[in-house]
Structures are given as structure tokens and as C-alpha cells.
C-alpha positions in Angstrom: 0.0 0.0 0.0 1.5 3.4 -0.9 2.5 5.9 1.7 2.0 9.7 1.3 3.5 12.8 2.8 1.5 16.1 2.9 3.6 19.3 2.8 1.9 22.7 3.3 3.8 25.8 2.3 2.8 29.5 2.1 4.4 31.8 -0.5 4.1 35.6 -0.6 2.6 36.2 -4.0 -0.9 36.9 -5.3 -3.2 36.3 -8.1 -2.6 39.8 -9.5 -1.1 41.1 -12.8 2.4 39.7 -13.5 2.3 37.3 -10.5 2.7 34.2 -12.7 6.5 34.5 -12.9 6.8 35.0 -9.1 4.5 32.0 -8.4 6.5 29.7 -10.7 9.8 30.7 -9.1 8.4 30.2 -5.6 6.9 26.8 -6.3 9.8 25.2 -8.2 12.2 24.9 -5.2 9.5 22.9 -3.3 9.1 20.6 -6.3 12.9 20.2 -6.6 13.2 19.3 -2.9 10.5 16.7 -3.1 12.0 14.9 -6.1 15.5 15.2 -4.6 14.0 13.2 -1.6 12.9 10.5 -4.1 9.2 11.4 -3.7 6.7 11.4 -6.6 4.2 14.2 -6.7 0.7 12.7 -6.3 -1.3 16.0 -6.3 -0.9 19.7 -5.8 -3.3 22.5 -4.8 -2.9 26.2 -4.6 -5.4 28.4 -2.8 -5.5 32.1 -1.9 -4.5 32.8 1.6 -4.7 36.0 3.7 -1.1 37.1 2.8 -0.1 35.0 -0.2 -0.8 31.6 -1.7 -1.2 28.4 0.3 0.4 25.4 -1.4 -0.4 21.8 -0.5 1.8 19.1 -2.0 0.9 15.5 -1.6 3.9 13.3 -2.2 3.9 9.5 -2.7 6.8 8.1 -0.9 9.1 5.4 -2.4 7.9 2.0 -1.6 
């Protein structure tokens, strides 16, 4: 049975004009760290938070 790890992060960015580049640059290090650990990304969700964007990564751990 697969095992999962949930990682919650908050980045200071918004859903405003020209925010796309900032969001990509802020998310990429978290993706790199997870794959460096040998985890496979199962799912990802980004939602607006009071002071930025809340990121939830669900990683499938190696079996």
C-alpha cells in the first residue's frame, strides 16, 4: 500500500497582474526538494491565503 506525505507551504505572492513568474519561481524549489528526496508528486493544490498563496503538496513516498 502506498504511503504519502503532505507538505503545506505559504508563499508571498498573489493572483494579480504579472504574478505568474513569481509563483513559478516560488513553487519550483519545493518541487525540486521533493523529487530530490525521491518522492513522486501525487497531487498539488494552490489556494488564496490572507497574505499570499497556500500550497499543498501530496507526495507519494518510495515503496
